[in-house]
Z-matrix of the N, CA and C atoms (Angstrom, degrees):
N
C 1 1.445
C 2 1.523 1 108.76
N 3 1.319 2 117.11 1 151.09
C 4 1.455 3 122.24 2 -177.84
C 5 1.532 4 110.75 3 -90.00
N 6 1.342 5 115.70 4 133.98
C 7 1.462 6 122.02 5 -179.57
C 8 1.518 7 110.40 6 -135.24
N 9 1.335 8 116.48 7 149.46
C 10 1.458 9 121.17 8 164.76
C 11 1.515 10 105.90 9 -74.71
N 12 1.333 11 116.37 10 136.56
C 13 1.468 12 120.58 11 -176.69
C 14 1.524 13 110.99 12 -110.81
N 15 1.323 14 115.83 13 135.27
C 16 1.456 15 122.69 14 169.95
C 17 1.524 16 105.87 15 -106.76
N 18 1.322 17 116.90 16 121.33
C 19 1.460 18 121.70 17 -173.31
C 20 1.523 19 111.74 18 -110.94
N 21 1.328 20 115.54 19 161.31
C 22 1.459 21 121.10 20 178.32
C 23 1.512 22 113.42 21 70.30
N 24 1.315 23 117.40 22 24.56
C 25 1.466 24 122.23 23 179.15
C 26 1.534 25 107.99 24 -75.50
N 27 1.320 26 117.24 25 140.88
C 28 1.473 27 120.81 26 -175.24
C 29 1.528 28 112.22 27 -61.98
N 30 1.313 29 115.07 28 150.84
C 31 1.475 30 121.98 29 178.10
C 32 1.524 31 111.28 30 -59.07
N 33 1.331 32 117.32 31 -35.73
C 34 1.467 33 120.87 32 -179.69
C 35 1.518 34 110.51 33 -63.53
N 36 1.320 35 117.44 34 -43.04
C 37 1.466 36 121.31 35 179.21
C 38 1.530 37 109.90 36 -64.37
N 39 1.330 38 116.90 37 -45.67
C 40 1.465 39 120.70 38 178.97
C 41 1.527 40 109.97 39 -60.43
N 42 1.334 41 117.07 40 -42.30
C 43 1.465 42 121.53 41 179.14
C 44 1.532 43 111.20 42 -62.70
N 45 1.324 44 117.13 43 -43.92
C 46 1.470 45 120.66 44 178.27
C 47 1.526 46 110.98 45 -62.62
N 48 1.317 47 116.98 46 -40.00
C 49 1.463 48 120.29 47 178.67
C 50 1.531 49 111.23 48 -67.50
N 51 1.333 50 116.36 49 -35.87
C 52 1.474 51 119.92 50 178.07
C 53 1.517 52 111.71 51 -62.35
N 54 1.309 53 116.64 52 -27.71
C 55 1.463 54 120.89 53 179.88
C 56 1.526 55 111.54 54 -86.17
N 57 1.340 56 115.33 55 16.74
C 58 1.468 57 122.86 56 176.90
C 59 1.521 58 113.35 57 56.81
N 60 1.313 59 115.26 58 45.90
C 61 1.457 60 120.56 59 177.94
C 62 1.522 61 109.84 60 -103.86
N 63 1.335 62 116.31 61 134.33
C 64 1.451 63 121.02 62 169.92
C 65 1.525 64 106.07 63 -64.86
N 66 1.323 65 117.91 64 130.15
C 67 1.453 66 120.32 65 -170.86
C 68 1.521 67 110.41 66 -142.16
N 69 1.333 68 116.31 67 138.31
C 70 1.457 69 121.48 68 174.59
C 71 1.519 70 108.00 69 -106.03
N 72 1.350 71 115.45 70 127.62
C 73 1.463 72 120.53 71 178.15
C 74 1.520 73 108.81 72 -121.07
N 75 1.328 74 115.68 73 157.54
C 76 1.457 75 121.29 74 177.84
C 77 1.516 76 108.46 75 -113.42
N 78 1.331 77 115.89 76 127.67
C 79 1.457 78 122.28 77 -177.94
C 80 1.523 79 108.94 78 -104.66
N 81 1.343 80 116.17 79 124.89
C 82 1.463 81 121.73 80 177.94
C 83 1.521 82 112.73 81 -123.80
N 84 1.329 83 117.14 82 -25.53
C 85 1.473 84 119.62 83 -175.74
C 86 1.531 85 109.37 84 -67.54
N 87 1.327 86 117.13 85 136.81
C 88 1.468 87 120.72 86 -174.34
C 89 1.530 88 114.42 87 -56.38
N 90 1.334 89 118.26 88 -43.13
C 91 1.465 90 118.96 89 -176.46
C 92 1.530 91 111.74 90 -66.16
N 93 1.323 92 117.81 91 -37.65
C 94 1.467 93 120.50 92 177.68
C 95 1.533 94 111.56 93 -78.21
N 96 1.325 95 116.30 94 -32.86
C 97 1.463 96 121.04 95 -179.54
C 98 1.529 97 110.28 96 -60.85
N 99 1.330 98 117.08 97 -47.26
C 100 1.466 99 121.22 98 -179.38
C 101 1.524 100 111.17 99 -61.19
N 102 1.320 101 116.37 100 -40.38
C 103 1.463 102 120.49 101 179.77
C 104 1.531 103 110.70 102 -67.53
N 105 1.326 104 116.75 103 -47.86
C 106 1.464 105 121.29 104 -176.41
C 107 1.525 106 112.11 105 -68.68
N 108 1.320 107 117.41 106 -29.57
C 109 1.458 108 121.61 107 -179.47
C 110 1.525 109 111.11 108 -63.23
N 111 1.313 110 117.04 109 -30.63
C 112 1.467 111 121.90 110 -177.68
C 113 1.533 112 113.13 111 -86.54
N 114 1.316 113 117.13 112 -1.31
C 115 1.470 114 120.29 113 -176.81
C 116 1.528 115 111.26 114 -88.44
N 117 1.317 116 114.44 115 156.04
C 118 1.462 117 121.64 116 177.60
C 119 1.524 118 109.79 117 -120.90
N 120 1.327 119 115.94 118 155.61
C 121 1.462 120 120.82 119 175.95
C 122 1.531 121 108.03 120 -56.12
N 123 1.334 122 114.86 121 133.74
C 124 1.461 123 120.87 122 -178.94
C 125 1.521 124 113.29 123 100.04
N 126 1.336 125 117.15 124 -17.34
C 127 1.468 126 120.69 125 178.57
C 128 1.524 127 110.43 126 -69.38
N 129 1.322 128 115.37 127 150.43
C 130 1.463 129 122.10 128 175.39
C 131 1.524 130 107.74 129 -99.38
N 132 1.326 131 117.14 130 142.92
C 133 1.453 132 121.71 131 178.72
C 134 1.515 133 110.76 132 -138.61
N 135 1.331 134 115.09 133 163.28
C 136 1.464 135 122.79 134 -179.52
C 137 1.520 136 107.34 135 -112.61
N 138 1.326 137 117.34 136 125.54
C 139 1.467 138 122.36 137 178.36
C 140 1.513 139 109.14 138 -116.15
N 141 1.334 140 116.34 139 136.86
C 142 1.454 141 120.92 140 179.41
C 143 1.521 142 110.50 141 -143.87
N 144 1.325 143 115.63 142 152.06
C 145 1.466 144 119.54 143 176.10
C 146 1.528 145 110.79 144 -80.47
N 147 1.317 146 117.91 145 -13.69
C 148 1.459 147 122.40 146 179.50
C 149 1.530 148 109.80 147 -65.34
N 150 1.327 149 117.45 148 136.66
C 151 1.465 150 120.68 149 178.95
C 152 1.520 151 109.72 150 -69.91
N 153 1.315 152 116.27 151 159.36
C 154 1.469 153 121.29 152 -179.28
C 155 1.528 154 110.80 153 -58.81
N 156 1.333 155 117.41 154 -37.50
C 157 1.474 156 121.31 155 -179.57
C 158 1.522 157 112.58 156 -67.24
N 159 1.324 158 117.31 157 -28.70
C 160 1.465 159 121.58 158 -175.56
C 161 1.527 160 113.52 159 -100.38
N 162 1.319 161 118.10 160 1.90
C 163 1.465 162 122.08 161 -177.25
C 164 1.530 163 110.20 162 -68.68
N 165 1.334 164 115.77 163 122.12
C 166 1.468 165 122.01 164 -179.71
C 167 1.525 166 108.98 165 -142.51
N 168 1.326 167 115.90 166 170.83
C 169 1.447 168 120.09 167 172.08
C 170 1.515 169 109.16 168 -57.88
N 171 1.317 170 117.81 169 134.04
C 172 1.461 171 122.22 170 -177.82
C 173 1.523 172 112.98 171 101.25
N 174 1.339 173 118.09 172 -13.76
C 175 1.472 174 120.66 173 177.49
C 176 1.527 175 109.00 174 -63.30
N 177 1.314 176 115.96 175 138.22
C 178 1.459 177 121.87 176 -177.59
C 179 1.525 178 110.93 177 -96.89
N 180 1.336 179 115.85 178 154.64
C 181 1.449 180 120.49 179 177.64
C 182 1.517 181 111.39 180 -171.18
N 183 1.307 182 115.22 181 -163.59
C 184 1.459 183 123.44 182 -177.13
C 185 1.525 184 108.52 183 -125.03
N 186 1.317 185 115.94 184 137.66
C 187 1.461 186 120.69 185 170.92
C 188 1.522 187 106.58 186 -97.22
N 189 1.333 188 115.73 187 130.97
C 190 1.458 189 121.02 188 -178.19
C 191 1.526 190 109.89 189 -136.76
N 192 1.316 191 114.84 190 155.62
C 193 1.461 192 121.64 191 176.92
C 194 1.521 193 108.73 192 -99.01
N 195 1.325 194 116.93 193 135.36
C 196 1.458 195 121.73 194 178.44
C 197 1.524 196 109.06 195 -79.37
N 198 1.334 197 116.27 196 116.61
C 199 1.460 198 122.35 197 -176.98
C 200 1.529 199 111.16 198 -96.40
N 201 1.332 200 116.78 199 -38.97
C 202 1.467 201 121.73 200 -179.26
C 203 1.519 202 108.94 201 -142.98
N 204 1.325 203 115.00 202 145.45
C 205 1.467 204 122.33 203 -175.45
C 206 1.524 205 107.10 204 -137.58
N 207 1.342 206 117.91 205 116.74
C 208 1.457 207 120.26 206 -175.96
C 209 1.524 208 110.10 207 -137.75
N 210 1.325 209 117.26 208 127.22
C 211 1.460 210 122.85 209 176.18
C 212 1.518 211 107.87 210 -93.54
N 213 1.334 212 116.83 211 132.85
C 214 1.458 213 119.54 212 177.14
C 215 1.523 214 110.20 213 -135.25
N 216 1.330 215 115.61 214 145.58
C 217 1.463 216 122.14 215 -180.00
C 218 1.518 217 108.55 216 -119.81
N 219 1.325 218 115.44 217 133.55
C 220 1.464 219 121.90 218 178.47
C 221 1.530 220 108.27 219 -114.87
N 222 1.295 221 116.20 220 134.67
C 223 1.467 222 120.99 221 178.97
C 224 1.525 223 109.09 222 -114.50
N 225 1.331 224 115.59 223 130.71
C 226 1.464 225 121.67 224 179.59
C 227 1.527 226 107.76 225 -122.98
N 228 1.325 227 116.14 226 130.49
C 229 1.470 228 120.87 227 178.96
C 230 1.519 229 109.47 228 -121.92
N 231 1.327 230 114.84 229 136.83
C 232 1.459 231 121.51 230 175.17
C 233 1.520 232 107.67 231 -133.34
N 234 1.318 233 115.67 232 143.84
C 235 1.465 234 117.53 233 177.54
C 236 1.518 235 109.68 234 -154.69
N 237 1.298 236 113.01 235 158.82
C 238 1.458 237 121.76 236 172.73
C 239 1.521 238 105.92 237 -146.61
N 240 1.324 239 116.88 238 -169.72
C 241 1.461 240 119.77 239 178.15
C 242 1.528 241 111.40 240 -68.16
N 243 1.335 242 117.01 241 -21.58
C 244 1.458 243 121.77 242 -173.75
C 245 1.529 244 112.97 243 -96.53
N 246 1.311 245 117.67 244 -34.38
C 247 1.468 246 119.36 245 -174.58
C 248 1.528 247 111.58 246 -144.90
N 249 1.329 248 113.27 247 164.90
C 250 1.459 249 121.88 248 173.45
C 251 1.526 250 106.17 249 -135.25
N 252 1.330 251 116.48 250 127.37
C 253 1.462 252 120.67 251 -178.34
C 254 1.517 253 109.21 252 -130.80
N 255 1.328 254 114.52 253 134.13
C 256 1.461 255 120.62 254 176.79
C 257 1.525 256 107.59 255 -130.17
N 258 1.346 257 115.22 256 130.18
C 259 1.468 258 120.85 257 179.63
C 260 1.512 259 109.60 258 -127.59
N 261 1.321 260 114.67 259 147.13
C 262 1.458 261 120.65 260 173.91
C 263 1.518 262 108.61 261 -124.22
N 264 1.313 263 115.32 262 141.17
C 265 1.459 264 120.21 263 172.02
C 266 1.522 265 107.72 264 -128.14
N 267 1.305 266 114.81 265 138.85
C 268 1.461 267 120.57 266 178.17
C 269 1.515 268 108.04 267 -113.37
N 270 1.311 269 116.23 268 135.11
C 271 1.455 270 120.93 269 179.26
C 272 1.522 271 108.92 270 -136.15
N 273 1.321 272 114.12 271 164.38
C 274 1.459 273 121.30 272 177.42
C 275 1.518 274 108.83 273 -116.36
N 276 1.300 275 115.91 274 132.30
C 277 1.461 276 120.69 275 173.07
C 278 1.524 277 106.91 276 -103.26
N 279 1.323 278 115.72 277 123.95
C 280 1.456 279 122.23 278 -178.98
C 281 1.518 280 108.81 279 -118.64
N 282 1.319 281 116.60 280 125.49
C 283 1.457 282 120.12 281 172.79
C 284 1.528 283 106.69 282 -97.21
N 285 1.320 284 116.19 283 124.11
C 286 1.454 285 122.74 284 -172.57
C 287 1.518 286 111.87 285 -117.07
N 288 1.320 287 114.79 286 140.63
C 289 1.466 288 122.22 287 174.88
C 290 1.531 289 106.33 288 -114.94
N 291 1.343 290 118.40 289 106.44
C 292 1.469 291 120.57 290 -175.83
C 293 1.524 292 111.54 291 -67.10
N 294 1.337 293 115.67 292 142.17
C 295 1.465 294 121.14 293 -179.17
C 296 1.520 295 112.13 294 -112.51
N 297 1.341 296 117.97 295 -48.57
C 298 1.462 297 119.54 296 -177.17
C 299 1.528 298 110.62 297 -165.31
N 300 1.311 299 114.63 298 167.52
C 301 1.463 300 121.97 299 172.69
C 302 1.520 301 107.03 300 -83.22
N 303 1.339 302 116.38 301 146.61
C 304 1.459 303 119.50 302 -178.20
C 305 1.528 304 110.70 303 -144.59
N 306 1.333 305 114.13 304 163.37
C 307 1.467 306 122.24 305 178.42
C 308 1.523 307 108.07 306 -127.87
N 309 1.328 308 116.95 307 137.98
C 310 1.458 309 121.96 308 177.83
C 311 1.525 310 109.24 309 -70.98
N 312 1.320 311 116.81 310 126.94
C 313 1.468 312 121.65 311 171.20
C 314 1.520 313 109.85 312 -84.07
N 315 1.357 314 114.21 313 -45.64
C 316 1.452 315 120.13 314 -175.67
C 317 1.522 316 109.39 315 -153.95
N 318 1.324 317 116.39 316 139.88
C 319 1.461 318 121.31 317 174.02
C 320 1.531 319 106.58 318 -85.25
N 321 1.323 320 117.25 319 119.19
C 322 1.463 321 121.82 320 -176.62
C 323 1.524 322 112.54 321 -87.73
N 324 1.335 323 116.68 322 -35.58
C 325 1.463 324 120.98 323 177.63
C 326 1.522 325 108.82 324 -154.13
N 327 1.312 326 115.71 325 131.39
C 328 1.458 327 120.99 326 179.21
C 329 1.531 328 109.12 327 -146.61
N 330 1.325 329 116.04 328 39.86
C 331 1.456 330 122.29 329 -178.26
C 332 1.524 331 109.83 330 -88.45
N 333 1.323 332 117.20 331 137.96
C 334 1.466 333 121.76 332 178.70
C 335 1.526 334 109.13 333 -59.66
N 336 1.330 335 116.24 334 133.49
C 337 1.452 336 121.72 335 179.39
C 338 1.516 337 113.94 336 89.03
N 339 1.324 338 117.13 337 -4.69
C 340 1.458 339 121.33 338 178.34
C 341 1.524 340 109.61 339 -120.28
N 342 1.319 341 115.19 340 166.60
C 343 1.455 342 121.23 341 -179.72
C 344 1.528 343 109.47 342 -72.61
N 345 1.336 344 116.55 343 130.52
C 346 1.464 345 121.19 344 175.80
C 347 1.515 346 108.52 345 -77.30
N 348 1.341 347 115.99 346 126.61
C 349 1.463 348 121.24 347 179.44
C 350 1.516 349 109.41 348 -128.18
N 351 1.338 350 114.59 349 142.83
C 352 1.460 351 120.79 350 179.03
C 353 1.521 352 109.97 351 -133.34
N 354 1.322 353 114.54 352 155.29
C 355 1.461 354 121.77 353 168.12
C 356 1.520 355 104.20 354 -100.76
N 357 1.341 356 116.93 355 114.90
C 358 1.464 357 120.71 356 -175.58
C 359 1.519 358 110.32 357 -125.08
N 360 1.327 359 115.13 358 152.16
C 361 1.457 360 121.42 359 178.06
C 362 1.519 361 109.85 360 -116.34
N 363 1.330 362 115.39 361 140.26
C 364 1.457 363 120.75 362 176.66
C 365 1.522 364 108.36 363 -69.90
N 366 1.334 365 115.55 364 144.75
C 367 1.455 366 120.80 365 177.28
C 368 1.522 367 107.02 366 -108.70
N 369 1.329 368 117.27 367 112.09
C 370 1.471 369 119.56 368 -178.70
C 371 1.534 370 111.49 369 -68.90
N 372 1.300 371 115.02 370 142.20
C 373 1.461 372 120.73 371 176.83
C 374 1.525 373 108.33 372 -112.04
N 375 1.297 374 116.10 373 126.13
C 376 1.460 375 120.44 374 179.07
C 377 1.525 376 109.09 375 -111.10
N 378 1.299 377 116.00 376 137.46
C 379 1.460 378 121.05 377 177.45
C 380 1.517 379 109.04 378 -83.99
N 381 1.316 380 115.70 379 129.48
C 382 1.471 381 120.04 380 177.07
C 383 1.527 382 108.43 381 -75.01
N 384 1.291 383 115.99 382 137.57
C 385 1.479 384 119.48 383 179.99
C 386 1.500 385 109.33 384 -125.06
């Protein structure tokens, strides 16, 4: 199945998602920001700790459902007698509901400035009895 991919996600976040925890993450990196900005509540996405440059068939990750999507802007001001500086940063807060572990079959798009897309397959987990 085809998914939008968020790459370079921290190992801690991936680990928390593997434990089937509802989790809110904040996206600031430009390549993930552009991808997440185009998503809607209810969409499924693929998250991996693998960087965008290293994403290949066989890369492992988590498939999660987007539960909440919120854009927020932070403004920081600094000044002295010599200068005045004002900066804004925009980030996305995504609340994710993990569904399953998955493996990339094929990278469909990984071009800079475009949404990273992968064809990924769910990996079934069987309980040993």
